[in-house]
N, C-alpha and C positions, 0 to 999 in steps of 0.2 A: 468888303470885309475879308480879311485874310483867313484861310482855313486853319482850323485847330491842329497842332502838331499831332501826329499819330503816336499812340501810347505803345511802347514796347511791351511785349509779353514778358512776364517774369521767366527766369530760368527754371528748369525742372527741379533742381535740389531746393530753391527758395520756394517753389510752389508746393512741393510736398510738405515742407515745414510751415507753410502758411505765414511767411514773413516777407517784409518789404525787400524788393530787389532793385538795385540801382545799375542794372545791366547795361553796358555799352557794347560797342562792337568788340572790344577787347575782352568782355566779360564783366561780371559784376564783382564788387570789391570782396564779397565773402568767398566766392569761388577762386578768385585770384589768390587771396590770402591762404586759402586751404590747399591750393594746388590741384583742384578738381576740375573736371570738364563742365563748362558752363554753356549748356545748350538750351535754346528756347523750349519752354514747356509745351508738351503736345496738346493741341487743343482737345478739350472735352466737349463732346456734343451734350446737349441737354439731357436727351434720353439715357446716355451712358451715365451722367451724373446721377440720374434719378435711380438707375440700377444699382450703382455703387452704394447709394444711401440705403436703398431697400436691403442690400446684403448687410451693411452694417447694423441696421435695425434687426434683421434676422439673428445675427451672431449675438447681439446684446440680449435679445430675448432668450435665446438658448442659454446664455451665461447665467441670466437671472433665474431661469427655471432650474438650472443646475444648482445654483446657490440656495434656492428655496428648498430643493429636495435634500440637500446636504444638512441644512438647517433643521428641517423636519426630522431627519434621521438623528442628529444630535439631540433634538428634544426627546426622542424616544429611546436614546442610548442609555442602557442600565448603568448608572454611575456606581461607584464603589460601595457607597452607603446604601444604594438601593438593592444591590446584590445581597449584601449583609442583612438587610431587613427582610428580604425575600427568604433567605435561608432560616432566619430567626423565627419566622412565622410558620415554618414547616418542621423544623427540628429544634429541639432544646440544645443548649451549648454542650451539655453532657453527651447527648447523642451525637453531635458533630465531632466532639473529641474522640469518642469511642470509635466512630466510623473512620476517622482519620488515623487512629491507632491500628485499626485493621489493615488499612492500606499500607502503612509503613512497615508492619510486621509480615503480612502475607503476600503483598504485591511487590513492594520495592526490591527485596532481596532477589527476586527472580528475573525482573526487568527494570533495572534502575535508571530508566531514561529520565524520570523526574523524581529524584530521591528526597521526598518530602518526609520529614520526621514528625511524630505526634507533638513534640515539643515546639514546632513551628506554627502551631495553631493561631496564636495571637499575631504573628508576623503576617500570616496569610490573610487574616481578617482585615488587617490594617492597610497592607500594601498590595496584596495579590488576591483579591476576592474572587476574580475570575478563575484563578487556578484552584482555589479551595472549593468553588462550586463544581467545577469539573472533576476533580478527584472524588468528592462525595457522589456526584451523579453517575460516573462511569466506572470507577475503579475501586469500589468497596463491595466486594462479592458477598451476596447472601446476608446483608445487613439491613437494608431498608425494604419496606413494603413497597409493592408495586406501584400504588397510587402516588407515593411521595417521590419514589425514583423517577417516574414518568415526568412529574412536574419539574423536577431538577434537570432532567435531560432536555426538556423543551426549553427551559430558561437558559441552560448553558449554550445550546445550539443557537438560540436567538441572540444572546449576548456576543457570542463569537462572530456570528454573521454580521451584526450591525457594526462591531468594532473593526474586524478584519477587512470587510467588503464595503460597508456603508460609509463609515467615517474615516477609515484609515488610521484609527487610534490603535496602534500596535505596539507591543512590547515583547520581550522574551517570555514572560509569563503566558501571554496570548498564545505564542507558538507552542509552549509546553502544554497548554490546554487543548489546542487542537490535536497534538500528538496523542495525548491521553485519550480524547474522543476517538481518535483513529485506531489506536491499539485495542481499547476495551469498548468497542462500539457496542451501543444498545439501541434498540428501536423502540418506538412508542406507538399507541394507536393513532397518533396524530402526526407521525413523522414521515408521511409520504413525500413531503416536499423538502426533507432534510437532505443534506450532502451525502454522498456515498463515502465509503472508506477510502477508495481510491482518490476521490476529490479532496478529502481531508488531508491526505498524505501529500498531494500535489500543492494544496493551499499553504500547509505549514513550510513546505520547501520554497515556494514562491515568496512568502513573506520573510523568511529567513534570508534569502537573497537580497530582497529589497531593503532589509534592515542592516545588511553588511555582514551577517554571520557566515557567509559562504566564502570569505577570504578576499584577498587582495583584488582578484579578477572581477568581484562583483561588489566591493565594499570600499569605504574610505578609511578603513582601519584593519589591522590584523590583530592577533591574539595579544601581542606584547604592547599594543597601543590602547587596549581597553582600560579605561581609568577605574571602573568599579572592581575592586578585588574579588568580590563574589562571582561576577561575570567572568573575570579573568581565570579563576580557579575551576569553575565548574559549569555555570550555565550556557555560556556562549558555545564552547567547543562541544559539550555534551548535547546541546540542542541540534546543532548542525549534524553531528553524527547520528543523532535519533532520526533525523530526517532521511539520512542514508539508509538506515535499517528499515524504515518504513516504505520507502519507494522501492528498494531492492526486494523486499518481501512481496510487495504487490506485482512487481515485474515477474517474479518466479511463479506467483500464484496465477496470474493471467498469461504468462509466457509472452510478455512484451518486452521490448527493449527498454532498459532503464536510463532515463534522461540524466539522472543524478549520478553520474559515473564518478568513480574514485579519483581523487586529485591529490597532488602534493600537499594541498591545504588540509584535506582530510587526514593525511599522515601527520601533519603538524599537530591537528588537534588531538589525534590519538596519542602521539608522543607526549603531549602536555599532560593528558589524563593518566597515562601510564606510571608517572612518577608520583601520582597521588598516594597517600598512605591509606585511604579509605577502601574498606573491603567491597563497597558497592561499586567503586570505580574499577576495581580490578575485574569484577564480573562483567561490568559494562564494556570494558575494553576487549574481553574475551568474546563477548557477543558480536561486538563490531568486526572483529578479526574473522570469525567463522562466517559471518554474513558477507564479508568480502570474498572469502573462499567460495561460498555459494555463487556469488556474482561471477567470479573468475571461471569456475567451472561451467556455468551456463554460457559464458562468452567463448571459452575455448572449445567446448563440445557442440556449440550451435543449438543449445536447448531451446532458445527463442525463436530459431529460424524454422520456418515450415519446410524448408529444404536448403542445402542438401542433407542427406542422411549420412551419419557416420559410418565408416566401414570398420567394424570391430577388429578385424584381423589386420587392418592396415598399420604399418610400422609407425607412421606419424600419430595415428590415434593412440596406439599403445604407449608411445612415449609421453603424450600428453597426460594419459591416465596415471602413468607411473609417477610423473612428476607432481601431479595434483595430490595423488594418494600420499606421497611422502610429506607434502605440506600439511595435509589434513592430519597425519600421524603426529607430526611435530606439534601441531596445535593442540591435539588431544592429550599429549604427554604433559603439557603445561596446564591444560584445563582440569586434568585429573586431580591436581593438587588443590583446586578450589572446592572439591567436594560437593559439586552441584550436579544432581541428576538431569536437570533441564539442560545443562551444557553437553552432558553426554548424549542426550537425545539429539542436539543439534549436530554432533559428531556423526551419528548414524545417518541423519538426513543428508548430510554432505556426501556420504557414501552411496546413499540412494540415488542422488543426482549424478554421481560419478559413473554409475553402472546402468542407469535406465536406458541408455542408447541401445543396449543389447536386445530391447524389445521394440525398437523403432522400425517402421516400414516407411517407404516413400510417401505414405498417405495418412499415417496415424499419429504424428507427432503433436497435432493440436489437441488430441484426445487426452494429453497429460496435463492440461489446464483445467482450472475451475470452470464450472461447478463440478465437484467430485460426486457425481450421480451416475446411475446405471447407464445412461446413454452414452457416456464417455468411455465405456468398456470396450465397445466395438468388437464383438466376438468374431466377426467376419474378417477382421483386418489385423492379423498378428504376424510377427516375424517368423519366418520358416526358411532359413538359408539352406541351400542345397548341401553345403559342406560346413558342418559344425567344427570349428577349430578349438584348439586349447584356450584361446582367447575368449570365445564364446562361453565355454564351460566354466572358465574362471569368473567371468562377469555374472553369469547367471547364479552361481553359488554365492558370490559376494553380495549380489542384489537380495538374494533370499535371507542371508544372514543379517544384512543391514535393516531389512524390513522386519524381521523377528526382533531384533534387538531394540529398534526404535519403538515398536509396539509394546514390548515388555516394559520398557522404561516408562512409557506414558501410562500404562495400565496400572503400574505399581505405585504411581504417585498418589492416588487416592482421589476421591470425589472433591474434597475440600480444596486441594491443590490445583486440580483441573479447573475448578470454578474461578480460581484467582489468576490464572493464566491468560494472557492476551487472546482475544478472539480474532485478531487480524493476522497473526503469523503462526503462533504455536499450535493452536487448536486445529486449524485447517491442515497443517502438515500431518497431524495423526490420521485425519480421514484421507489425505493424499497417499499415505504410506499404505493404508488398507486397500486403496484402489490400485496401486501398483502391484501389490501382492495378488490381487484378482487378475490383473493384466498378465502376470507371470503365469498364473494357473491356466489362463486361456492358452498361452503360448506352449505349454507342455501337455495340453489335453485336447486342443482343438483338432478337427479332422484335418489330416495332412500335415500335422506339425512335425518338426525335426528336432525340437528341443527335448522331447521326452527321453531320447537316448542319453541325455547329459544329466537330467534331474527328474526324479519321480514326483508326480503331483502330490502323493501322500506326504512327501517330506515339507511341503509348503504349510501344512497345518492350517489351511484356510478356515475349516470349521471350527477349530479351537479359538482363533482369534475373532472370528465373527461372534461366537457365543460370549467371549469376554467383552467385546465392544458393546454387545447388546446389554449386558449387565451394567456397564458404565453408563450407557445412554439412560437406563431406567433410574439409576441412582442420581443422575444429573437432573432428570425431569422432577424427581422427588425433592431434590435440594433447592434448585432455582430454575424451573422449567421456562421462565421468561428470558433467561440469559441467552446470549447468542452462542456460548459454549454448548449448552444443552441442545439448541436447535441444530447447530452444525453436527454434533455427534449423532443426533437422531437420524441422520442420513444413512447410518449403519443398517437400519431396518430395511430401507429400500435395496441396499447393496446385497443384504442377506436374501431378501425375496428373489432378487435377480439370480443369485448364485444357485438357489434351489431350483429355479426354473431351468437354468442353463444346464445343470447336471441331469435333469430329466430329458431335455432335448438331446443332450450328448449320448445318453444311454439309448434312446430311440434310434439315433443314427448308427451307433455301433452295433446294435441288435440287428438293424436292417442290413447292414454290411455283412454281419456274420451269417444271416440266413442266405444271402445271395452268394456265399462262399468267396467273398472277396479276400484275397490273401494279403493285401497291403492297402494301406491308405494312400489315397491320391491327394494332390494339392488342393486345398478348398476352392471350389468353383461350383456354380450351377446348384444342382440339387443337394450337393454335399454340404452347402452352407447351413449353419444353424439357423433356426427360424427366428430372425431378428425381430420380427413382430411381437414375439412373446418373450424375447430375452432382453433386447436393448431398448425397444420402443415402448417404454412405459407411458401410459396416458397421462394427461395433465392432471387428472384427478388424484393419481398416485403421488404426483409431485406437489400437489397443492399444499401439503402440510409444511413443505420447505420454502414456501414463498418468502419467508423472513430471511433466508440466506441468499437472497438474490444479489446481495452485495458482491458475491464471489464473481458475478458476470459483470464485465466492464460496461458501464452505462455512459451515454453520450455526454461529452464535456459540458454541453449547455445546460444540463439539468441544474436546477436551482441549488445554490449553496446556503439558502436561507430556508427557514421554516416556512410552510405554506402561509400566504397572506402577509409576508413581511417584505415583499420586493415588488 
């Protein structure tokens, strides 16, 4: 009996596709027709085949689990009608309209990132309920009682988390809602698992990039290609520029490099809004421009870098300062015509940043970042150049004047306005300015200082501004003590305690020097240092009342962006 003819193995391409192969010595018809290499398929050992199948099963199992997880999230996702129902069970339609009116009258004119009008109430309920919920929860100062507001905040954070992270159901109103929650952040008794302010800013930016709002480099369309006229005129460009303001403010607060740098597309968005006839767009464009100047100042003078330190008398540094000062002055001339005190505050903050390097040492730059508490004052580490030049003198006086003007503007705004301002950018800058004024006081009063020959400590009027800030803090506590604005400004009390203790220690040191017949102060070292244990190192109990402003301290990126129990 003749042997059965041997069966040729299929070629590798046909084997992969699991199709019949008519391979001959010249190749199979399919490979010849397609002009591809027709090589015999590699033999698969049985154990390799089993491993391959096991791997496929594992991947399918993971995919099924992922699909089940997404389905579960979608089932829990607060739909539009659910959010509206949630609001209606906690607020009457009249109270919702009244709260929205407070937002449009008190908040929008000062920071018009999301310029919603009271007349938009029906549209918000119908098409943008997440935005309506977030406005009512975060940006309606001194309107809702604490219990209702806490419920709204919890619901808003849950809805944003499920949509932006869980299901990927994103839209421009979602990004706008995230920006509102970022700028007018509020904590609740249950908010331990909520995202931080910094994470909200990053989330809004990341989602904007994913949606294509960041320009041609990250999107499939540009401004002129957006079909929706409303998005074309306002929402898209404004939202992306709002992300720039948020991330730049956080970078300056934490003294980190900002990843959302200014690009030509930012310029295009700004130019588009500048031709708008709306007054809110004009204010918004001025805010964007001064924020960009803050960013450029930080970049040019190295405010974010731990080192190197700027040399104040260096010609290159003086040229940079002169150029930036001229740009800031040009901006101020335009901003003056808007009649906004808040814009004038930002003008002075720009000058504070411009001149703060006069207080730098090789080791104290990091103490200009948040949190703005006594331990950042570092009384043993202050600038004391051997030669005080005209550049130092000018910077010291410019810094003093900018601090005074910024504080005067903020303190003259009144309690109601302070409560309506954002807690992410504006309010922390008030406390930052007070901290810089105290640092300036240290540099002209500390043992071994050299700046007292240029400026007298009494000219700084520290006691006067601490007293006024203390009054403001009390008024904010009485008006809305649960707001972050009140919590942040309450740090004034700790700074005042530190200042009183510092002066007592300073007087003790000076008295001891006088008794020992010392004719001149020596550079701070050894026993001449202030007692840091009683001036700068406040115990945790003294800081305990400010636990709620811990958002000023950068938190790990892996912290949950969802409310506890929802991830």
